[in-house]
Structure formats: structure tokens, C-alpha cells
TORMARTOR-587907 format. One record per residue (C-alpha): residue number from 1; residue in three letters; x, y, z. Coordinates in pm, 1 decimal. Layout:
// residues N
[NUM, ala, [X, Y, Z]];
...
// end
This chain:
// residues 440
[1, met, [0.0, 0.0, 0.0]];
[2, arg, [127.5, 341.9, -90.2]];
[3, his, [168.5, 585.4, 200.4]];
[4, phe, [147.7, 960.7, 139.7]];
[5, pro, [358.5, 1198.3, 345.1]];
[6, pro, [140.2, 1378.9, 605.4]];
[7, cys, [150.9, 1713.2, 420.2]];
[8, ile, [27.8, 1558.7, 92.2]];
[9, phe, [-245.3, 1367.8, 276.1]];
[10, his, [-377.2, 1692.0, 425.0]];
[11, ile, [-376.3, 1856.2, 83.2]];
[12, leu, [-577.3, 1566.7, -63.1]];
[13, val, [-834.2, 1595.5, 217.6]];
[14, leu, [-876.5, 1965.2, 140.1]];
[15, leu, [-917.0, 1895.5, -231.1]];
[16, ile, [-1189.4, 1630.4, -196.8]];
[17, pro, [-1479.7, 1883.1, -179.8]];
[18, leu, [-1341.1, 2053.4, -493.3]];
[19, leu, [-1360.8, 1724.2, -681.0]];
[20, glu, [-1742.5, 1705.9, -652.2]];
[21, val, [-1925.6, 1710.2, -982.8]];
[22, pro, [-2053.7, 2065.8, -1035.4]];
[23, ala, [-2428.6, 2116.5, -1034.0]];
[24, ala, [-2590.1, 2104.2, -1375.6]];
[25, gln, [-2866.1, 2324.0, -1511.4]];
[26, ile, [-3102.1, 2107.8, -1717.0]];
[27, phe, [-3356.2, 2279.5, -1942.5]];
[28, val, [-3691.8, 2147.7, -2064.0]];
[29, ser, [-3919.2, 2305.3, -2323.2]];
[30, pro, [-4222.3, 2195.0, -2529.0]];
[31, ala, [-4005.8, 2275.4, -2831.9]];
[32, gly, [-3719.1, 2055.7, -2710.2]];
[33, asp, [-3602.1, 1706.1, -2797.4]];
[34, asp, [-3521.5, 1428.9, -2547.8]];
[35, ser, [-3221.5, 1329.3, -2756.6]];
[36, asp, [-3058.0, 1669.3, -2702.1]];
[37, asp, [-2816.5, 1755.0, -2424.6]];
[38, gly, [-3062.6, 1955.7, -2212.2]];
[39, ser, [-2874.8, 2282.6, -2234.5]];
[40, leu, [-3049.9, 2617.0, -2269.6]];
[41, ser, [-2988.5, 2613.9, -2644.1]];
[42, ala, [-3082.9, 2244.2, -2684.8]];
[43, pro, [-3350.6, 2169.1, -2424.6]];
[44, leu, [-3520.1, 1839.8, -2354.5]];
[45, lys, [-3885.5, 1790.2, -2440.0]];
[46, ser, [-4013.9, 1595.4, -2136.4]];
[47, ile, [-3987.6, 1674.8, -1767.6]];
[48, gln, [-3938.4, 1306.5, -1690.7]];
[49, glu, [-3625.5, 1294.9, -1906.5]];
[50, gly, [-3490.4, 1590.0, -1711.3]];
[51, cys, [-3560.3, 1415.5, -1379.5]];
[52, asp, [-3399.5, 1093.4, -1506.0]];
[53, arg, [-3080.2, 1280.8, -1595.5]];
[54, ala, [-3062.7, 1489.1, -1277.6]];
[55, lys, [-2797.5, 1419.8, -1016.4]];
[56, pro, [-2753.3, 1569.4, -667.6]];
[57, gly, [-2724.1, 1947.0, -690.4]];
[58, asp, [-2889.1, 1973.6, -1033.2]];
[59, thr, [-3182.3, 2198.0, -1120.6]];
[60, ile, [-3435.0, 2112.8, -1390.9]];
[61, his, [-3574.8, 2435.0, -1539.1]];
[62, val, [-3912.8, 2384.5, -1708.7]];
[63, ala, [-4015.6, 2644.4, -1964.0]];
[64, arg, [-4364.4, 2783.0, -2005.8]];
[65, gly, [-4603.6, 2538.4, -2173.4]];
[66, val, [-4827.7, 2236.9, -2113.7]];
[67, tyr, [-4671.8, 1898.6, -2032.0]];
[68, arg, [-4900.5, 1595.6, -2034.8]];
[69, glu, [-4693.8, 1368.2, -1811.9]];
[70, his, [-4675.2, 1166.0, -1493.2]];
[71, ile, [-4343.3, 1246.1, -1327.8]];
[72, glu, [-4144.9, 1032.7, -1084.1]];
[73, phe, [-3817.2, 1104.1, -907.4]];
[74, asn, [-3586.8, 802.7, -922.0]];
[75, glu, [-3285.0, 950.6, -743.7]];
[76, ser, [-3229.1, 1150.4, -426.4]];
[77, gly, [-3026.4, 1461.6, -376.2]];
[78, glu, [-2774.8, 1498.1, -96.2]];
[79, pro, [-2724.1, 1738.1, 195.2]];
[80, asp, [-2676.8, 2087.8, 50.1]];
[81, arg, [-2722.5, 1938.0, -297.9]];
[82, phe, [-3096.3, 1916.0, -360.9]];
[83, ile, [-3242.6, 1799.4, -689.0]];
[84, thr, [-3472.8, 2087.3, -780.1]];
[85, leu, [-3759.5, 2074.9, -1027.5]];
[86, gln, [-3848.8, 2436.5, -1097.2]];
[87, ala, [-4110.4, 2585.8, -1326.8]];
[88, asp, [-4095.7, 2906.1, -1522.0]];
[89, asp, [-4415.5, 3109.3, -1499.7]];
[90, gly, [-4683.7, 2926.6, -1697.1]];
[91, ala, [-4540.2, 2574.9, -1681.7]];
[92, val, [-4836.1, 2336.6, -1655.9]];
[93, ile, [-4852.9, 1963.7, -1581.9]];
[94, glu, [-5178.3, 1791.3, -1667.7]];
[95, ser, [-5316.7, 1449.6, -1753.5]];
[96, gly, [-5656.1, 1345.5, -1874.5]];
[97, ser, [-5722.4, 1043.8, -1653.6]];
[98, gly, [-5571.8, 749.3, -1469.0]];
[99, thr, [-5486.3, 625.7, -1121.5]];
[100, arg, [-5130.5, 757.5, -1115.5]];
[101, asp, [-5024.8, 1074.1, -935.6]];
[102, leu, [-4901.4, 1359.8, -1150.1]];
[103, ile, [-4579.6, 1409.3, -950.9]];
[104, gln, [-4452.4, 1115.9, -742.0]];
[105, ile, [-4172.1, 1117.4, -484.0]];
[106, tyr, [-4127.3, 766.3, -341.8]];
[107, asp, [-3845.8, 679.1, -97.0]];
[108, gln, [-3637.4, 980.0, -194.5]];
[109, ser, [-3471.2, 1268.6, -10.2]];
[110, tyr, [-3344.0, 1619.5, -79.4]];
[111, ile, [-3601.1, 1700.9, -347.4]];
[112, arg, [-3765.4, 2035.3, -427.7]];
[113, val, [-4069.3, 2099.2, -650.6]];
[114, ile, [-4134.8, 2467.5, -712.9]];
[115, gly, [-4381.5, 2678.6, -903.9]];
[116, phe, [-4596.3, 2447.2, -1120.3]];
[117, glu, [-4959.4, 2462.2, -1216.7]];
[118, ile, [-5087.1, 2104.8, -1181.7]];
[119, arg, [-5435.2, 2049.3, -1317.4]];
[120, asp, [-5697.4, 1857.7, -1511.9]];
[121, his, [-5667.2, 1503.2, -1389.6]];
[122, lys, [-5955.9, 1263.7, -1336.7]];
[123, ser, [-5908.4, 951.2, -1127.6]];
[124, pro, [-6163.1, 669.7, -1097.0]];
[125, lys, [-6015.5, 559.9, -763.1]];
[126, glu, [-5736.5, 765.1, -603.2]];
[127, ala, [-5469.3, 1002.5, -727.0]];
[128, ser, [-5296.9, 1322.7, -619.9]];
[129, gly, [-5146.6, 1624.8, -781.6]];
[130, ile, [-4827.4, 1564.8, -580.1]];
[131, arg, [-4764.1, 1255.1, -369.7]];
[132, ile, [-4475.8, 1188.8, -128.6]];
[133, glu, [-4465.4, 832.9, 1.9]];
[134, gly, [-4247.2, 580.3, 181.9]];
[135, ser, [-3953.0, 719.6, 377.2]];
[136, gly, [-3701.8, 998.7, 322.4]];
[137, ser, [-3619.9, 1349.0, 438.1]];
[138, asn, [-3573.8, 1709.1, 328.5]];
[139, ile, [-3850.8, 1734.1, 70.6]];
[140, glu, [-3989.2, 2077.3, -18.0]];
[141, ile, [-4309.2, 2151.9, -210.9]];
[142, arg, [-4331.5, 2526.0, -272.8]];
[143, asn, [-4553.6, 2772.6, -459.3]];
[144, asn, [-4747.2, 2526.4, -674.0]];
[145, thr, [-5111.0, 2566.1, -779.5]];
[146, ile, [-5314.9, 2245.8, -796.0]];
[147, his, [-5671.9, 2232.6, -922.9]];
[148, glu, [-5929.6, 2026.8, -1112.5]];
[149, ile, [-5806.8, 1698.4, -964.8]];
[150, arg, [-6136.7, 1514.0, -994.1]];
[151, gly, [-6292.1, 1179.2, -906.4]];
[152, lys, [-6277.0, 984.6, -577.9]];
[153, asn, [-6003.0, 1057.4, -323.6]];
[154, ala, [-5864.4, 1309.9, -572.5]];
[155, met, [-5620.7, 1495.8, -350.3]];
[156, gly, [-5398.5, 1796.8, -402.9]];
[157, ile, [-5088.5, 1711.5, -196.9]];
[158, thr, [-5055.9, 1373.9, -22.8]];
[159, val, [-4777.9, 1274.6, 218.4]];
[160, tyr, [-4788.6, 911.9, 337.1]];
[161, gly, [-4517.6, 782.4, 569.7]];
[162, thr, [-4557.8, 411.1, 495.9]];
[163, ser, [-4235.7, 272.4, 646.2]];
[164, ser, [-4253.4, 159.2, 1009.0]];
[165, glu, [-3874.0, 177.7, 1042.5]];
[166, ile, [-3778.3, 508.6, 877.2]];
[167, pro, [-4006.8, 813.5, 891.6]];
[168, leu, [-4056.9, 1084.8, 639.6]];
[169, ser, [-3896.5, 1388.8, 802.4]];
[170, lys, [-3817.2, 1754.7, 740.5]];
[171, ile, [-4108.2, 1797.6, 501.2]];
[172, ile, [-4189.4, 2154.7, 394.8]];
[173, ile, [-4515.4, 2240.3, 216.0]];
[174, asp, [-4523.7, 2616.4, 170.1]];
[175, gly, [-4705.4, 2872.6, -41.9]];
[176, asn, [-4916.7, 2629.7, -243.1]];
[177, thr, [-5276.0, 2680.3, -360.1]];
[178, ile, [-5520.8, 2389.7, -387.7]];
[179, his, [-5871.1, 2452.4, -516.6]];
[180, his, [-6162.5, 2289.2, -695.4]];
[181, cys, [-6053.7, 1932.7, -625.2]];
[182, asp, [-6254.9, 1626.9, -515.3]];
[183, pro, [-6063.6, 1481.6, -217.3]];
[184, ala, [-6367.6, 1315.6, -53.9]];
[185, lys, [-6351.4, 1091.7, 135.9]];
[186, ser, [-5988.7, 1193.8, 183.6]];
[187, glu, [-5836.4, 1541.8, 220.8]];
[188, ala, [-5706.0, 1820.1, -2.2]];
[189, leu, [-5368.5, 1835.7, 176.9]];
[190, thr, [-5286.6, 1545.0, 403.3]];
[191, leu, [-4992.9, 1412.0, 608.6]];
[192, asn, [-5056.5, 1059.3, 732.1]];
[193, gly, [-4853.8, 786.5, 899.5]];
[194, asn, [-4489.2, 778.6, 1004.9]];
[195, ile, [-4395.9, 1146.0, 958.1]];
[196, asp, [-4164.5, 1311.1, 1209.7]];
[197, gly, [-4101.7, 1682.0, 1157.7]];
[198, phe, [-4284.3, 1901.4, 906.8]];
[199, glu, [-4395.3, 2255.1, 825.4]];
[200, val, [-4722.3, 2329.7, 644.9]];
[201, thr, [-4724.5, 2706.2, 599.3]];
[202, asn, [-4874.6, 2986.2, 389.3]];
[203, asn, [-5093.0, 2757.9, 179.5]];
[204, his, [-5436.4, 2852.0, 42.3]];
[205, ile, [-5699.0, 2578.6, 14.1]];
[206, his, [-6048.9, 2658.9, -109.5]];
[207, asp, [-6355.3, 2506.2, -272.9]];
[208, val, [-6288.7, 2138.3, -205.4]];
[209, asn, [-6543.9, 1870.7, -117.6]];
[210, asn, [-6394.2, 1750.3, 209.3]];
[211, ile, [-6131.0, 1836.3, 472.2]];
[212, gly, [-5882.2, 2109.2, 379.4]];
[213, ile, [-5564.3, 2020.7, 575.9]];
[214, asp, [-5528.2, 1699.9, 777.4]];
[215, phe, [-5263.1, 1545.7, 1006.4]];
[216, ile, [-5333.2, 1178.3, 1077.2]];
[217, gly, [-5218.7, 888.9, 1292.4]];
[218, gly, [-5353.2, 549.9, 1388.4]];
[219, glu, [-5447.8, 414.8, 1046.5]];
[220, asp, [-5286.9, 73.5, 998.8]];
[221, ser, [-5383.5, 83.7, 631.6]];
[222, ile, [-5109.0, 347.0, 583.1]];
[223, val, [-4832.0, 210.1, 802.7]];
[224, glu, [-4819.0, -133.7, 964.3]];
[225, asp, [-4716.5, 11.9, 1300.6]];
[226, ala, [-5017.5, 232.7, 1373.6]];
[227, ser, [-4834.7, 396.3, 1665.4]];
[228, lys, [-4613.3, 579.9, 1413.0]];
[229, val, [-4818.6, 895.3, 1360.4]];
[230, ala, [-4774.1, 1237.7, 1204.4]];
[231, arg, [-4589.1, 1434.1, 1475.0]];
[232, asn, [-4366.1, 1726.8, 1567.7]];
[233, gly, [-4498.9, 1970.4, 1312.1]];
[234, leu, [-4609.3, 2325.8, 1244.3]];
[235, cys, [-4926.3, 2435.9, 1064.3]];
[236, ala, [-4917.3, 2814.3, 1032.8]];
[237, arg, [-5053.9, 3106.7, 833.7]];
[238, asn, [-5265.5, 2891.1, 604.5]];
[239, arg, [-5602.0, 3002.7, 467.3]];
[240, val, [-5881.5, 2748.3, 421.1]];
[241, phe, [-6216.2, 2851.6, 271.7]];
[242, arg, [-6521.6, 2647.5, 173.3]];
[243, ala, [-6405.0, 2296.7, 260.7]];
[244, arg, [-6738.5, 2119.3, 289.2]];
[245, ser, [-6833.5, 1754.2, 279.2]];
[246, gly, [-7129.2, 1619.1, 85.6]];
[247, tyr, [-7160.6, 1298.9, 289.6]];
[248, gly, [-7229.1, 1200.5, 651.5]];
[249, gly, [-7422.0, 1516.7, 723.4]];
[250, gly, [-7133.3, 1746.0, 631.9]];
[251, tyr, [-6861.0, 1765.0, 898.0]];
[252, ala, [-6545.0, 1858.9, 710.9]];
[253, ala, [-6299.5, 2072.6, 905.2]];
[254, gly, [-6087.0, 2335.9, 742.1]];
[255, ile, [-5793.9, 2206.6, 948.8]];
[256, tyr, [-5813.3, 1865.2, 1113.9]];
[257, val, [-5588.3, 1666.0, 1346.1]];
[258, asp, [-5681.6, 1298.0, 1365.5]];
[259, gly, [-5470.9, 1106.6, 1616.0]];
[260, ala, [-5149.9, 1301.5, 1551.5]];
[261, his, [-4903.8, 1427.5, 1817.7]];
[262, asn, [-4721.2, 1747.8, 1909.6]];
[263, ile, [-4832.4, 1991.8, 1641.6]];
[264, val, [-4856.3, 2370.7, 1668.4]];
[265, ile, [-5149.4, 2514.0, 1470.8]];
[266, glu, [-5127.9, 2892.0, 1469.7]];
[267, glu, [-5226.1, 3208.2, 1282.2]];
[268, asn, [-5445.0, 3028.5, 1030.9]];
[269, val, [-5772.3, 3164.1, 890.5]];
[270, val, [-6064.8, 2927.0, 829.3]];
[271, ser, [-6403.9, 3034.1, 694.4]];
[272, gly, [-6699.5, 2885.3, 508.8]];
[273, cys, [-6620.9, 2524.2, 607.1]];
[274, asp, [-6845.4, 2276.5, 785.5]];
[275, leu, [-6618.5, 2308.4, 1091.7]];
[276, gly, [-6329.8, 2543.8, 1164.7]];
[277, ile, [-6050.9, 2349.6, 1338.7]];
[278, glu, [-6105.7, 1999.2, 1471.6]];
[279, val, [-5869.7, 1797.1, 1690.7]];
[280, gly, [-5997.2, 1440.7, 1700.6]];
[281, ala, [-5898.6, 1074.7, 1709.1]];
[282, glu, [-6115.5, 856.7, 1489.9]];
[283, asn, [-5946.4, 520.5, 1535.6]];
[284, gln, [-6006.9, 316.1, 1848.3]];
[285, gly, [-5705.3, 322.3, 2075.0]];
[286, ser, [-5553.6, 630.5, 1909.1]];
[287, glu, [-5476.9, 960.6, 2081.8]];
[288, ala, [-5432.2, 1316.5, 1970.2]];
[289, val, [-5195.7, 1462.7, 2227.0]];
[290, gly, [-4979.4, 1770.9, 2266.9]];
[291, ile, [-5164.0, 1977.9, 2004.6]];
[292, ile, [-5140.7, 2356.3, 2050.2]];
[293, val, [-5408.9, 2556.6, 1867.7]];
[294, arg, [-5341.7, 2927.9, 1911.3]];
[295, asn, [-5412.8, 3267.0, 1757.2]];
[296, asn, [-5626.6, 3134.9, 1472.2]];
[297, thr, [-5923.3, 3319.1, 1320.9]];
[298, leu, [-6231.9, 3106.9, 1258.9]];
[299, tyr, [-6539.1, 3282.0, 1125.8]];
[300, ala, [-6861.7, 3203.9, 939.9]];
[301, asn, [-6809.6, 2829.1, 943.3]];
[302, asp, [-7132.7, 2632.7, 945.2]];
[303, lys, [-7158.1, 2411.0, 1254.2]];
[304, ala, [-6875.3, 2487.1, 1498.1]];
[305, ala, [-6554.1, 2685.4, 1529.0]];
[306, ile, [-6346.1, 2446.0, 1741.7]];
[307, val, [-6424.8, 2074.6, 1781.5]];
[308, val, [-6224.6, 1861.4, 2024.3]];
[309, gly, [-6233.2, 1488.9, 2092.4]];
[310, gly, [-6312.6, 1152.0, 1945.5]];
[311, tyr, [-6667.5, 1150.1, 1816.9]];
[312, ser, [-6770.8, 876.2, 2063.3]];
[313, ser, [-6633.7, 677.4, 2356.6]];
[314, lys, [-6563.8, 392.7, 2111.9]];
[315, thr, [-6312.0, 597.5, 1911.0]];
[316, gly, [-5981.8, 745.1, 2023.8]];
[317, ile, [-5934.3, 1032.3, 2266.5]];
[318, val, [-5791.7, 1384.3, 2270.0]];
[319, arg, [-5589.5, 1481.2, 2575.4]];
[320, asp, [-5336.3, 1736.5, 2700.4]];
[321, cys, [-5399.5, 1986.9, 2422.6]];
[322, thr, [-5414.9, 2366.1, 2451.5]];
[323, phe, [-5647.0, 2610.4, 2272.4]];
[324, glu, [-5542.3, 2969.9, 2330.8]];
[325, gly, [-5602.8, 3314.3, 2182.9]];
[326, asn, [-5830.1, 3199.5, 1901.1]];
[327, val, [-6102.8, 3425.8, 1760.1]];
[328, cys, [-6422.4, 3230.5, 1690.6]];
[329, tyr, [-6690.3, 3448.3, 1532.8]];
[330, arg, [-7038.3, 3329.2, 1439.2]];
[331, asn, [-6967.4, 2975.4, 1327.7]];
[332, thr, [-7316.7, 2837.2, 1391.2]];
[333, gly, [-7525.8, 2965.7, 1101.2]];
[334, his, [-7633.0, 2621.9, 977.3]];
[335, lys, [-7961.4, 2472.0, 1098.7]];
[336, asp, [-7768.2, 2169.0, 1230.9]];
[337, ala, [-7501.3, 2374.6, 1406.5]];
[338, thr, [-7375.9, 2255.3, 1745.6]];
[339, ala, [-7179.3, 2534.3, 1919.7]];
[340, glu, [-6884.5, 2768.3, 1880.6]];
[341, leu, [-6688.6, 2527.8, 2104.3]];
[342, trp, [-6782.2, 2158.6, 2084.1]];
[343, ile, [-6606.2, 1919.6, 2323.4]];
[344, gln, [-6653.4, 1546.9, 2257.7]];
[345, his, [-6455.5, 1249.9, 2398.8]];
[346, ala, [-6170.2, 1460.3, 2536.0]];
[347, ile, [-5987.8, 1469.0, 2868.8]];
[348, gly, [-5754.0, 1717.8, 3031.4]];
[349, asn, [-5746.9, 1991.8, 2767.2]];
[350, thr, [-5718.4, 2365.0, 2832.0]];
[351, phe, [-5910.0, 2650.5, 2665.8]];
[352, lys, [-5783.7, 2993.4, 2766.3]];
[353, gly, [-5802.9, 3347.8, 2639.0]];
[354, asn, [-6020.0, 3265.4, 2339.0]];
[355, val, [-6301.5, 3477.9, 2196.8]];
[356, phe, [-6633.5, 3305.0, 2123.7]];
[357, val, [-6896.0, 3521.5, 1953.5]];
[358, gly, [-7202.9, 3320.8, 1862.3]];
[359, asn, [-7523.5, 3364.5, 1669.9]];
[360, ala, [-7855.4, 3442.5, 1835.2]];
[361, met, [-8028.7, 3139.7, 1990.9]];
[362, lys, [-7726.5, 2913.7, 1933.0]];
[363, gln, [-7510.2, 2741.2, 2193.6]];
[364, leu, [-7175.4, 2894.8, 2274.0]];
[365, val, [-7028.0, 2576.5, 2421.5]];
[366, tyr, [-7140.5, 2214.4, 2417.4]];
[367, ala, [-6940.0, 1964.2, 2621.2]];
[368, glu, [-7063.0, 1607.6, 2592.2]];
[369, pro, [-7108.8, 1392.5, 2904.5]];
[370, asp, [-6801.6, 1173.9, 2839.6]];
[371, ser, [-6569.0, 1473.0, 2832.2]];
[372, asp, [-6377.2, 1519.4, 3157.6]];
[373, lys, [-6117.3, 1733.5, 3334.2]];
[374, asn, [-6116.6, 1997.0, 3061.8]];
[375, val, [-6049.7, 2350.5, 3184.7]];
[376, leu, [-6190.1, 2678.6, 3053.7]];
[377, thr, [-6029.1, 2997.8, 3182.2]];
[378, gly, [-6021.2, 3363.2, 3085.8]];
[379, asn, [-6230.8, 3337.8, 2769.7]];
[380, thr, [-6449.4, 3612.6, 2622.3]];
[381, trp, [-6807.5, 3524.3, 2525.8]];
[382, his, [-7088.6, 3701.1, 2344.4]];
[383, ser, [-7405.2, 3638.3, 2146.1]];
[384, pro, [-7667.4, 3887.9, 2030.0]];
[385, gly, [-8036.2, 3908.6, 2107.0]];
[386, pro, [-8255.9, 3928.6, 2415.9]];
[387, glu, [-8224.5, 3559.7, 2504.8]];
[388, ser, [-7944.7, 3458.3, 2741.0]];
[389, pro, [-7677.4, 3254.9, 2558.7]];
[390, val, [-7673.2, 2881.3, 2614.8]];
[391, tyr, [-7380.5, 2690.4, 2767.0]];
[392, ala, [-7423.8, 2311.5, 2774.1]];
[393, trp, [-7179.0, 2129.9, 2999.6]];
[394, arg, [-7172.6, 1752.8, 3045.6]];
[395, gly, [-7546.7, 1699.7, 3040.5]];
[396, lys, [-7650.4, 2026.1, 3206.7]];
[397, glu, [-7766.9, 2343.7, 3035.1]];
[398, phe, [-7701.9, 2692.5, 3167.7]];
[399, arg, [-7848.4, 3025.3, 3056.7]];
[400, gly, [-7599.3, 3308.1, 3072.2]];
[401, leu, [-7231.9, 3317.1, 3162.8]];
[402, ala, [-7285.7, 3373.2, 3534.3]];
[403, ala, [-7505.6, 3064.1, 3561.8]];
[404, phe, [-7251.1, 2863.5, 3362.9]];
[405, gln, [-6968.9, 2972.7, 3589.4]];
[406, arg, [-7163.5, 2885.8, 3904.5]];
[407, gly, [-7305.9, 2556.8, 3783.7]];
[408, ser, [-7001.6, 2412.0, 3606.2]];
[409, gly, [-6717.9, 2572.9, 3798.5]];
[410, gln, [-6565.1, 2669.4, 3462.9]];
[411, asp, [-6421.7, 2994.2, 3328.5]];
[412, lys, [-6426.9, 3190.7, 3651.6]];
[413, gly, [-6216.2, 3456.9, 3482.3]];
[414, gly, [-6432.0, 3469.9, 3171.2]];
[415, val, [-6622.8, 3780.6, 3062.1]];
[416, phe, [-6933.1, 3842.7, 2853.9]];
[417, gln, [-6872.2, 4130.9, 2613.8]];
[418, leu, [-6854.1, 4196.2, 2243.0]];
[419, pro, [-6489.6, 4253.0, 2149.9]];
[420, gly, [-6409.7, 4550.4, 1933.9]];
[421, phe, [-6327.8, 4432.2, 1581.8]];
[422, his, [-6300.3, 4662.5, 1284.3]];
[423, asp, [-6529.7, 4475.9, 1041.7]];
[424, pro, [-6572.2, 4113.1, 1146.2]];
[425, asp, [-6854.8, 4032.2, 906.0]];
[426, ala, [-6613.3, 4113.8, 623.7]];
[427, gly, [-6336.5, 3907.3, 783.2]];
[428, asp, [-6145.8, 4203.7, 928.5]];
[429, phe, [-6067.7, 4118.6, 1289.4]];
[430, thr, [-5832.9, 4407.6, 1351.9]];
[431, arg, [-5885.3, 4505.1, 1714.0]];
[432, ile, [-6041.5, 4833.0, 1821.7]];
[433, glu, [-5893.2, 4940.8, 2151.6]];
[434, lys, [-6220.9, 4980.2, 2342.9]];
[435, pro, [-6462.5, 4686.1, 2320.5]];
[436, leu, [-6833.4, 4751.9, 2306.0]];
[437, pro, [-7007.5, 4739.7, 2646.2]];
[438, ser, [-7154.6, 4417.9, 2776.0]];
[439, asp, [-7530.8, 4371.3, 2771.2]];
[440, gln, [-7528.4, 4096.8, 3034.6]];
// end
């Protein structure tokens, strides 16, 4: 074996990073040819050919135009050397029909997808605009617009952690728009299964026929070890409008947690949905735990602003979650509305410093009998009209806040007054310094 003198060995170590293959810029255009070299002057024709040629650090630039393709990444990037698929303004991916997803990322890492319009796909069974599945890490989906994904379970962005051994992690979904899709009975944007660490931020979901954003755990159909749930994530500054379900009486939440753990949900706006934000646990034996729901604005949803708990004692349970600083304004306009705050099979959760403004003759809070050890403190309540507002707590009904406080022992620091908002009926909840006086 040849031995290098110490000084030469050190020089070789320093030169190793310089020997990395430089990142390539690969160009794709509808006017290109897949037999060309993929340079700016001789672009490829198909996006898939660009992805097949890409190596760690490379960027595939897709020119304006319509590409009728299904795209799959077959290689990962590396730390600090992402493979990036990036659209010029007006780059469109579409497909007429089929069960395949339009963009697929299976068992890969260090991938970015940026700036596409993904549209016009009809699936007879299940398909997504973008699907991430298996295991992997450092995947970013940014600034895409996804619409007209039609059929059954026709989702916008789907993230399924299907490996029990290795989670999907460091997933970023930011700045995307999903609208006019048919996700029922699934969700428009969903993270399900073994996912550890994610950010879902600044997305706009509207006009979909089921849940807007969903974080799920406890489904053994996704991952064999059902204890591996979506966890340790952030859901912030998203806007969800008109996510309504056409089945089961219509109980789609704009943002839903189903058996997931340790997620912060903050500064989102939800309006025109069946429900505002729901933290539940549908599967028997599952738990939603450690969820923090704070500083969200929920207005003009149909049946409730905040829903907490498994929907019966035979499902899972919600425990040790916190709901703080949320503005809930008139979310009970539907004839089948329940309450601004609806507590189901839930134990040991805290609701503090929220604002609940209801509609006339509608309940402000409804806590079902099998809820227990939940604490309300320092909330602001109001509803219009001459009738005292209704608070239903574990099988007992109270008229007016004072009676509720005495009879339930809850919300001793709560107040009944209409907060000062600039124009809440128009969705402007900018605070006015002096709230309007209480009428109770």
C-alpha cells in the first residue's frame, strides 16, 4: 500500500470537496427534444427525461407550456445538494385520466418541486397532484397551484409515511394553492402515517369537497405500526375557505388533526367550512396529544368553530392539548349547528383566552357527558339578542355566563362582552382598543 507523506495527505483531504461534480442546469421546453443535451440552447422535451438525468445538486428548469406527463423522481439529492424541479411562470402539468399521481416522490430525499400549475386530472379511484410516500427526508413543495383533480379521493398534496422503520422527516409544504378538487372521502392536503417533523405554511386551500388540511395517525392501512403517527410539526398562516363535505351530514374541518401528536397550529384563517378546526382521534385506541391551537381566526363556518375529541367513547381520545387566543366568530349559522366550542370524547385539555362570539339562539359551548377534566379559563363570550346565551356542559344546560360559571365551575375569569373588531362580518378582525359594552 502506498503511504502519502502527512503534508500531501492533508492537501488531498482539502481537495476532496473541490472534486465534486458541479451542479448542472437542465432545461426542458415543449419545443425541445429528449435526444438533445438539455442545455439552454438544446432543451429536452419531457420533464421526466430531465428528472432521469438529474444528479444531486442539479436543477431542472421547465419552460412555459403544457406537459401531459406523470413524473417520478428516481434519485435523491444529498445534503446541501438538492435535486430541484423548478417551473418558469406558466409551466403546466396535466393528464386526462388514470390512477397515477401527476408528480410522485417515493423513498427519496433532498427534493424540491417549485412553481408548477398542476391540473386537469380525473381519477376513478385515487390520485394526487403531488404525492410523497415511503420514507425519506428534506422534501420541499413550494408555490405550486393544484386544481381540477377530480374523481374519488382526488387529492392535491398527499404525504404518506408508509415505512414503520424510517419516517418521512423535514417535510416543507409552503405557499401552495389547492382549489376545486374532489378529495372526498380523503383530504385536499394530508400528512398521514410515520412522519416526524414538518412545516405546512402559507398555503391557500379553497372550494374542495372535504377536509382542507389533515394530520393523521392510527391508520394501519397506511403504516403497519399504527403507533407511528404524524408528529412534531407546524401548521401556520394557512387560509382554508369552503371545505365542505357532501356525505355524513357534512362535517369537514378546514384544518383537522386525527390522532397526531405534538403539532402547533397557529395564525391560520378558516371560513366557510363545515367546521373550523377539529382535533380528534377517529381510530379506536388512538390519541391526539400535545396539540397547541393558538391565535387562529375562525369565522362564518357552518356548525362549529373548534371541535375537540373523538366523536364517541368507542373511538380514540384527545388529551393534554391547549387552545389559546383563538377568535371564533359566528360559526353556527347552519340549521344543524352545534356550538362555537364543541367538546366530545376529550380529557384534560385547556381553553384559555379565546373569543367566542355566537349567533342568536345558538349554543356557545357544548361539552358532551363523556368529556372530563377539561379547563376553561379567561375566555371572552358574546351572542346577540334578548335571550341569554346557552352553555351546555356535560349533560346540564345553563343560561348566561354567570349561571354557567356557578353551575359548572368553569371559566371563573371569563367575561361576557362583544370585542371591538373593525369589520368582522367582512373578515377584518383588527382590534379596536375599546370593546363595546356588555349587555349581560
